[in-house]
Structure formats: C-alpha cells, structure tokens
C-alpha positions in Angstrom: -4.1 38.9 -9.9 -1.3 37.5 -12.1 -2.6 35.1 -14.7 -0.1 32.5 -13.3 -1.4 32.8 -9.8 -3.2 29.6 -8.9 -6.9 29.9 -7.9 -6.3 28.1 -4.6 -4.2 28.6 -1.5 -0.6 27.5 -2.0 1.8 26.1 0.6 4.5 28.7 0.8 8.1 28.8 2.1 7.0 30.9 5.0 4.5 28.2 6.1 7.3 25.7 6.4 8.3 27.2 9.7 5.1 26.8 11.8 2.5 24.8 9.8 1.6 21.2 10.5 1.1 19.0 7.5 -1.6 16.4 8.0 -1.1 13.2 6.1 -3.9 10.6 5.6 -3.1 7.1 6.6 -2.6 4.2 4.2 0.6 2.3 5.1 1.4 3.3 8.8 5.0 1.8 8.8 5.8 3.3 5.4 4.3 6.7 6.0 5.8 7.1 9.5 9.2 6.7 7.8 8.4 9.2 5.2 7.2 11.7 7.8 10.6 11.2 9.6 12.3 12.2 6.3 10.0 15.2 5.9 10.9 16.4 9.4 14.6 16.1 8.5 14.0 18.5 5.7 12.3 21.1 7.9 8.6 20.2 7.5 6.4 19.3 10.4 4.0 16.5 9.5 1.6 14.3 11.3 0.1 11.0 10.2 -3.6 10.7 11.0 -4.7 7.4 12.6 -8.4 8.2 13.1 -10.9 5.6 12.0 -14.5 4.6 12.6 -17.9 5.7 11.4 -17.2 9.4 12.0 -14.6 9.4 9.3 -17.0 7.7 6.8 -19.8 10.1 7.8 -17.6 13.1 7.3 -16.6 11.8 3.9 -20.2 11.2 2.9 -21.1 14.7 4.0 -18.5 16.5 2.0 -17.9 14.2 -1.0 -20.4 13.1 -3.6 -21.4 9.5 -2.7 -20.7 8.3 -6.3 -17.1 9.1 -5.7 -14.8 6.1 -5.1 -14.5 4.8 -1.6 -10.8 5.6 -1.1 -11.5 9.3 -1.9 -14.4 9.4 0.5 -12.2 7.9 3.3 -9.1 10.1 2.6 -11.1 13.3 2.4 -13.3 12.3 5.3 -10.3 11.6 7.5 -8.6 14.9 6.6 -11.8 17.1 7.1 -12.6 15.2 10.3 -9.2 16.0 11.7 -9.5 19.7 10.7 -12.8 19.9 12.4 -11.7 18.0 15.5 -10.5 21.2 17.4 -7.1 19.6 17.8 -5.4 22.0 15.3 -5.2 25.7 14.6 -7.0 25.7 11.2 -4.9 28.7 10.1 -1.6 26.8 10.8 -2.2 23.5 8.9 -1.9 22.2 5.4 -3.2 18.9 4.0 -1.2 16.4 1.9 -2.7 14.2 -0.8 -0.9 12.1 -3.5 -1.7 12.4 -7.2 -1.0 9.5 -9.6 -1.4 11.6 -12.7 -3.0 8.7 -14.7 -6.6 7.8 -15.6 -7.5 6.8 -12.1 -9.8 9.1 -10.2 -6.9 9.4 -7.6 -5.6 12.1 -9.9 -8.6 14.2 -8.9 -8.6 13.6 -5.2 -6.8 17.0 -4.7 -9.5 18.9 -6.5 -12.2 17.0 -4.6 -10.5 17.8 -1.3 -10.4 21.5 -2.2 -14.1 21.5 -3.1 -14.9 19.7 0.2 -12.9 22.3 2.1 -14.8 25.1 0.4 -18.1 23.4 1.3 -17.0 23.2 4.9 -16.0 26.8 5.0 -12.3 25.9 5.2 -11.2 26.9 1.7 -8.2 28.9 3.0 -6.3 25.7 4.0 -3.6 24.9 1.5 -3.4 21.4 0.0 -0.1 19.9 -1.0 0.1 17.5 -3.9 2.7 14.7 -3.8 3.3 13.5 -7.4 5.9 12.6 -9.9 3.9 13.6 -12.9 4.7 17.4 -13.1 1.4 18.4 -11.5 1.0 21.3 -9.1 4.5 22.8 -9.3 3.6 25.9 -7.3 4.0 24.4 -3.8 7.0 25.1 -1.6 6.9 21.4 -0.7 9.2 19.8 -3.2 10.6 16.3 -3.3 14.3 16.7 -4.1 16.7 14.0 -5.3 18.4 13.6 -1.9 14.9 13.4 -0.3 13.8 10.9 -2.9 16.9 8.8 -2.4 16.1 8.5 1.3 12.4 7.7 0.5 13.5 4.8 -1.6 15.3 3.1 1.3 12.4 4.0 3.6 10.0 2.1 1.4 12.4 -0.9 1.2 12.8 -1.0 5.0 9.0 -0.7 5.5 8.3 -3.4 3.0 10.6 -5.7 4.9 9.1 -4.8 8.2 5.6 -5.4 6.9 6.6 -8.7 5.4 8.2 -10.0 8.6 5.5 -8.7 10.9 2.9 -10.6 8.9 5.0 -13.8 9.0 5.6 -13.6 12.7 2.5 -12.1 14.2 0.2 -15.1 13.6 2.6 -17.3 15.5 3.9 -15.1 18.3 3.6 -16.6 21.8 3.3 -13.1 23.4 0.6 -11.1 21.6 1.6 -7.7 20.4 5.3 -8.5 20.1 5.5 -8.3 16.3 3.6 -5.0 16.2 5.8 -3.5 18.9 9.0 -4.7 17.2 7.9 -3.2 13.9 7.1 0.2 15.5 10.4 0.2 17.5 12.5 -0.6 14.4 10.7 2.1 12.4 11.6 4.7 15.0 15.2 3.4 15.2 15.7 3.4 11.4 14.4 6.9 10.7 17.6 8.6 12.1 19.7 6.4 9.9 17.8 7.7 6.9 18.5 11.3 7.9 22.3 11.0 8.1 24.3 13.3 5.9 25.6 10.4 3.9 23.8 7.1 3.4 26.1 4.1 2.9 24.6 1.2 1.1 26.6 -1.4 3.2 24.8 0.1 6.2 21.4 -0.4 4.6 22.1 -4.1 4.0 23.5 -4.4 7.5 20.2 -3.0 8.7 18.3 -5.6 6.6 20.1 -8.4 8.5 19.5 -6.7 11.8 15.8 -6.5 11.1 15.7 -10.2 10.1 17.6 -11.2 13.2 15.4 -9.1 15.4 12.2 -10.7 14.1 13.7 -14.2 14.2 14.4 -13.7 17.9 10.7 -13.3 18.7 9.4 -16.5 20.3 6.7 -18.1 18.2 4.9 -21.4 17.6 5.8 -23.7 14.7 2.3 -24.6 13.5 1.4 -24.1 9.9 -1.5 -21.8 9.3 -3.4 -21.1 6.0 -1.6 -18.3 4.1 -4.0 -15.8 2.6 -2.9 -13.3 0.0 -4.3 -9.7 -0.1 -4.4 -7.9 -3.4 -6.6 -5.1 -4.7 -6.9 -1.3 -5.1 -3.9 0.2 -3.4 -5.8 2.0 -0.6 -8.1 -0.8 0.5 -5.3 -3.3 0.0 -3.0 -1.6 2.5 -5.1 0.7 4.7 -6.7 -0.7 7.9 -9.2 2.1 7.5 -10.1 1.1 4.0 -10.3 -2.7 4.5 -11.8 -2.9 8.0 -8.5 -4.1 9.5 -8.4 -7.1 7.1 -5.0 -8.3 8.3 -6.1 -8.3 11.9 -9.2 -10.3 11.0 -7.3 -12.9 9.1 -4.9 -13.4 12.0 -7.8 -13.7 14.4 -9.2 -16.4 12.1 -5.9 -18.4 12.5 -4.6 -17.4 9.1 -1.3 -15.7 8.0 -1.8 -12.6 5.8 0.5 -12.3 2.8 0.6 -8.8 1.3 2.8 -7.9 -1.7 4.9 -4.9 -1.0 4.5 -1.2 -1.8 7.8 -1.1 -3.8 6.1 -3.3 -6.5 3.4 -0.6 -7.0 6.1 2.1 -7.3 7.9 -0.1 -9.9 4.6 -0.7 -11.7 4.2 3.1 -12.1 7.8 3.5 -13.3 7.5 0.6 -15.8 4.4 2.0 -17.4 6.6 4.7 -18.8 8.5 2.0 -20.7 5.3 0.3 -21.8 4.0 3.5 -23.3 7.1 3.8 -25.4 6.8 0.2 -26.6 3.1 0.4 -27.4 2.6 3.9 -28.7 6.0 5.1 -29.7 5.9 8.4 -27.7 7.7 9.4 -24.5 11.3 8.6 -25.6 12.9 10.7 -22.8 10.4 9.4 -20.2 11.0 5.8 -21.3 14.8 6.3 -21.0 14.5 7.8 -17.5 12.0 5.0 -16.5 14.5 2.4 -17.6 17.2 3.9 -15.4 14.9 4.1 -12.4 13.6 0.6 -13.0 17.1 -0.8 -13.2 18.0 1.0 -9.9 14.9 0.0 -8.0 14.8 -3.6 -9.1 18.5 -4.0 -8.2 17.8 -2.7 -4.7 14.8 -4.9 -4.4 16.8 -8.0 -5.4 19.5 -7.1 -2.8 16.8 -7.1 -0.2 15.3 -10.4 -1.4 18.8 -11.9 -1.4 19.3 -10.9 2.2 16.0 -12.6 3.2 16.9 -15.8 1.3 20.4 -15.8 2.7 19.0 -15.5 6.3 17.0 -18.6 5.5 14.1 -18.3 8.0 11.5 -16.2 6.3 9.7 -16.4 2.9 11.0 -13.9 0.4 8.8 -12.2 -2.2 9.5 -12.4 -5.9 11.5 -9.7 -7.7 9.4 -7.3 -9.8 11.1 -8.2 -13.1 9.8 -11.7 -12.6 6.4 -10.7 -11.3 5.6 -8.7 -14.4 6.3 -11.7 -16.7 3.5 -13.7 -15.0 0.9 -11.8 -16.9 1.7 -13.5 -20.2 -1.4 -15.3 -21.4 -3.6 -13.4 -19.0 -3.5 -9.6 -19.5 -1.7 -7.1 -21.6 0.7 -4.7 -20.0 -1.2 -1.9 -21.7 -4.0 -2.4 -19.2 -2.7 0.1 -16.7 -5.6 2.1 -15.3 -5.7 1.9 -11.5 -3.6 -1.0 -10.4 -3.9 -2.5 -13.9 -2.0 -5.6 -14.8 -0.1 -5.5 -11.5 -3.2 -6.7 -9.6 -3.4 -9.7 -11.9 0.3 -10.3 -11.6 0.2 -10.2 -7.8 -2.5 -12.9 -7.7 -0.3 -15.1 -10.0 2.8 -14.3 -7.9 1.0 -15.4 -4.7 -0.2 -18.6 -6.4 3.3 -19.4 -7.7 4.7 -19.0 -4.1 2.1 -21.5 -2.7 -0.5 -19.0 -1.5 -3.7 -20.6 -2.8 -6.3 -18.4 -0.9 -6.5 -14.8 -2.0 -8.7 -11.9 -1.1 -9.1 -9.2 -3.7 -10.1 -6.0 -1.9 -12.1 -3.7 -4.2 -13.6 -0.3 -3.5 -17.0 0.8 -4.7 -16.6 3.0 -7.8 -13.3 1.5 -9.0 -14.2 0.1 -12.4 -10.5 -0.6 -13.5 -9.9 -2.8 -10.5 -13.1 -4.8 -11.0 -11.9 -5.6 -14.5 -8.2 -6.5 -13.6 -9.3 -8.1 -10.3 -12.7 -9.8 -10.3 -12.6 -9.9 -14.1 -9.5 -12.1 -14.3 -10.6 -14.6 -11.7 -12.3 -17.0 -14.1 -9.2 -17.3 -16.2 -7.0 -17.8 -13.2 -9.3 -20.4 -11.8 -9.3 -22.3 -15.1 -5.5 -22.6 -14.9 -5.4 -23.1 -11.1 -8.6 -24.9 -10.1 -7.5 -25.5 -6.5 -7.1 -21.8 -5.8 -9.6 -20.0 -3.6 -10.3 -16.5 -4.9 -12.8 -14.1 -3.3 -13.5 -10.5 -4.3 -14.7 -8.4 -1.4 -16.3 -5.0 -2.0 -15.6 -2.1 0.4 -17.9 0.9 0.4 -20.1 2.9 2.9 -23.1 0.6 2.4 -21.2 -2.7 2.7 -21.5 -4.3 6.2 -18.4 -5.6 7.9 -20.3 -8.8 8.8 -21.0 -9.6 5.1 -17.4 -8.9 4.2 -16.1 -11.2 6.9 -18.6 -14.0 6.2 -17.4 -14.2 2.6 -13.8 -14.5 3.8 -14.8 -17.1 6.5 -16.4 -19.2 3.7 -13.2 -19.0 1.7 -11.1 -20.0 4.8 -13.4 -22.9 5.5 -13.0 -24.2 2.0 -9.2 -23.7 2.2 -9.1 -25.7 5.5 -11.1 -28.5 3.9 -8.7 -28.7 1.0 -5.8 -28.8 3.4 -7.3 -31.8 5.2 -7.9 -33.5 1.9 -4.3 -33.1 0.9 -3.2 -34.4 4.3 -5.4 -37.5 3.7 -3.9 -38.1 0.2 -0.4 -38.1 1.7 -1.4 -40.1 4.7 -4.6 -42.2 4.4 -4.8 -42.6 8.2 -5.7 -38.9 8.4 -9.5 -38.7 8.4 -11.3 -37.0 5.5 -13.1 -33.7 6.4 -16.8 -34.1 6.9 
C-alpha cells in the first residue's frame, strides 16, 4: 500500500456514476437546494428525513453515549438508513460536514467511520464537506462555480425560512406556508443550475418569493414572537429539537430563527479575528475579508428587498450583529457557535423579540458557556426578557422540554397583558 493511501474507503470518480450519497437532515429547505446543485454537477444525493426513537436508539448503539447529541443523531440517522434495506449498501456513500475547529463536529467523520466498522459496514465511503483543507482525497469536490451557486441557495433558503415562520402562525388554511416553501424550493433549484447566473434575476426572485408569501391569506392577530438560538444542529433541525418550531406555532407563538448565512459569515469572520488577536494567518485573513465583504453585501441586498417590500420583518445584517457583543463577550470566544450565539440573542432582543429559547445539546460545553453562561449578564441589561435554556439529549423527555417552554410563554403572555394595561388602564391586569 502506498504511504499516501488513506486507511479508509474513498469516494472515487467511478462511484459518481451510480452511487447514491445519503445526506443527514438539518435544514430541509437549505439542504434540498444544495442537493439540487449536487445533482446538476453529476452527483446523485438524497436527503434523509427519518426521525423518531429508532434514529436515537441506532445512535446510542453505535456511538459512545458521552458523545454530543448532534453526533449521536447524525450518525444514528445515517446508519439507520443504511440498515433499512432501502439501499444497496455497496452503492451508497455517506456525507458529513467538518468544521475544522475545536468543536467535536470536526470528529464526526471519524466517529461515523468507527460506527460503520462496528456495524460491519466499514466498506462504505464517507465524504467530508469542509472548507478547512481536510480530507482532500475524495472525488467529491466543491468547485468555485458550485460554491457560487451554493451561496445563492443559502440566501434563498434563509428567505424562505424567514417568511414561512412569519406566515405559518397566521395562515387561515393550515399547511399553506409549508407547501409554498416546498414548491418555491423546487422552482428555484433549476434557476441555480443555469449556465450563467445573473444577479438581477436573483433579486427578481427575492421579490417573487416575497409576493408569493404575501398573497397567502392570513389573520392579523399579533402573537408572541419567540426566538430560537443555540448549537447549530439542535437550533435548526426538527430531529434535534423535537420539532420546536411546530410546537411554538401550536402554542400560538411565532418562531423567529436567525438565518444560516449568519453562521457561515461567523465561520468566515473568525479568520479575520485570528489575524487580529494572534497575528498569524495573513493570507487566510485576506481571503476571509474578501469573502466577508462579498457575503455581507449579498445579505444586505436581500435585507433591502425585504424592507422595500414593506410587509415582513427583515433580520439584521451580519456586520451589525457582530457589534452587539461589545460589553458581553470577546470575539475570541469562537468554539462551537461561540460569540455568535450571544450576538443572536442580543439581535433578537434589539428587534423586539423578548422571549428566547436557547437550544443546547448534551455534551456541548462551549454552547453552555456562550449560551446559558451569558444569560445572567443579558438579563441584567434587559430585565424584561424571558430566556430559557433547554437541554436536548437522549435522556431528556419531550414533556419536560415543552413544560419549560410553556412556562416561559405564560410569563411572556402575562407581561404582554401588563403592558396593555399600562397603555390602556381599562384593560384588566392578569390574574
């Protein structure tokens, strides 16, 4: 064996023709768009949508139970799919992202390979999606044209997620917002796969998406807006947070979820922070500044379209969000979601969202520090804000999680009635 031959199965160019790449779920709208782009470049991929106790049990069987909850779910979902009998195990590959930082997410791929060996499936290749120079031996490579399309896919999906959450709690015909988001996702994928992408078409599509959601019939009542922050997987994934957004809507609240593009920008900006704090990475910092300027500019164009439309609430631009950490946390705190988690709580508060759920997985110490650990300081400066940290792990019951959130919602409803009484004394005080 050549010394440079990796000690694990590699996804080769020949596999591209007839292998199916299984992708674990996190952001269904975002990942379906990415899969559409992968298909355009000749890869056949499938997003897994399985959930339930069988996924958790499979993860517990093949992953050490001291491993963080997202790893357990991701690996459990992948192995559960492989063992389902639905696929030819000799014609599939598995895809996992690697952050490359101090988070244990950098080790998911090695944990998955170990789990496959334990299950007698060590011959299945695992593909790493990363931008840190890890695992360069795979035939699956993200090229610049592919990355360019992926950027616009993430912007589209962030907009779809934002509008769905602002419409769904008020829709008069249940299911309309979800159906609209799915239909628009399918309609937008071909536009991302054209030979040439024109930016004026991208912005025209933003306006089309806004108009489409605005046309959905909905009530005009004002519900309690509840922000969701936390570790990236349990923040976004219905599998990881027990369908938290659905639960909030069922409890007559409106979920507010900061977009995925902010997390991407956070990862990029850390390259600039490393240069400022430690003096190394001059080239990386230069490239990071270029990418940051490009992405922030595109994000601001999207925000401008939302504000110009005038119906929906736009998020803050990332270059403003990152300034909110001053006086709270240093930008050098960048393990896991790092300072971004604190910044997102402050961004939500600034935009008038005064009830926030911080979703935290078992085994994620960084997020307990930058999430739960910052709540006391935030409450000192914003005493009317309702913050609740909810732990997600195999041993936590859904009832306990939901009861904690219900208590927060009850307190938020009481505060709302008190404010209404202050502005109009004829409104009775809550009992």
